[in-house]
C-alpha positions in Angstrom: -66.2 46.4 368.0 -62.6 46.2 366.8 -60.6 44.7 364.0 -57.7 43.6 366.1 -59.4 40.7 367.9 -61.7 39.8 365.0 -64.9 40.7 366.8 -65.8 43.1 364.0 -65.4 40.4 361.3 -68.3 40.1 359.0 -69.2 36.8 357.5 -71.5 35.9 354.6 -73.8 33.9 356.9 -76.1 35.1 359.7 -75.7 34.1 363.3 -78.6 33.2 365.7 -76.5 34.1 368.7 -74.9 37.2 370.2 -71.1 37.6 370.2 -69.9 39.0 373.5 -67.3 41.7 373.6 -65.8 41.4 377.0 -62.2 42.5 376.5 -60.6 45.9 377.0 -59.2 47.7 374.0 -57.0 50.0 376.1 -53.3 49.5 375.9 -50.1 51.5 376.5 -47.6 51.7 373.7 -44.1 51.9 375.1 -42.6 53.0 371.8 -44.1 56.5 372.2 -42.3 56.9 375.5 -39.0 55.9 373.9 -39.5 58.4 371.0 -40.2 61.2 373.4 -37.1 60.4 375.5 -34.9 60.5 372.3 -36.5 63.9 371.4 -35.7 65.2 374.9 -32.0 64.2 374.5 -31.8 65.8 371.0 -33.4 69.0 372.3 -31.0 69.1 375.3 -28.1 68.8 372.8 -29.4 71.6 370.7 -29.8 73.8 373.8 -26.2 73.1 374.8 -24.9 73.9 371.3 -26.9 77.2 371.1 -25.7 78.2 374.6 -22.1 77.4 373.7 -22.3 79.6 370.6 -24.2 82.3 372.5 -27.2 82.0 370.1 -30.8 83.1 370.8 -33.0 80.6 369.1 -36.8 81.0 369.0 -39.4 78.3 368.0 -41.8 80.1 365.7 -43.6 76.9 364.6 -46.0 75.4 367.1 -48.2 72.3 367.1 -51.3 71.6 369.0 
């Protein structure tokens, strides 16, 4: 059951019939792809700047 389509909506009265749930909840969110592309561009700019100034930069913070 989900809250987006209303199939999880609870009412104060009872129903004598079953509500079918025949739609797919899967969907792709394109915003995520755009955010990652922007991050890649920013990281490339940082790498260029570090190389230009002959800097060794280490990422000591990691995320799962």
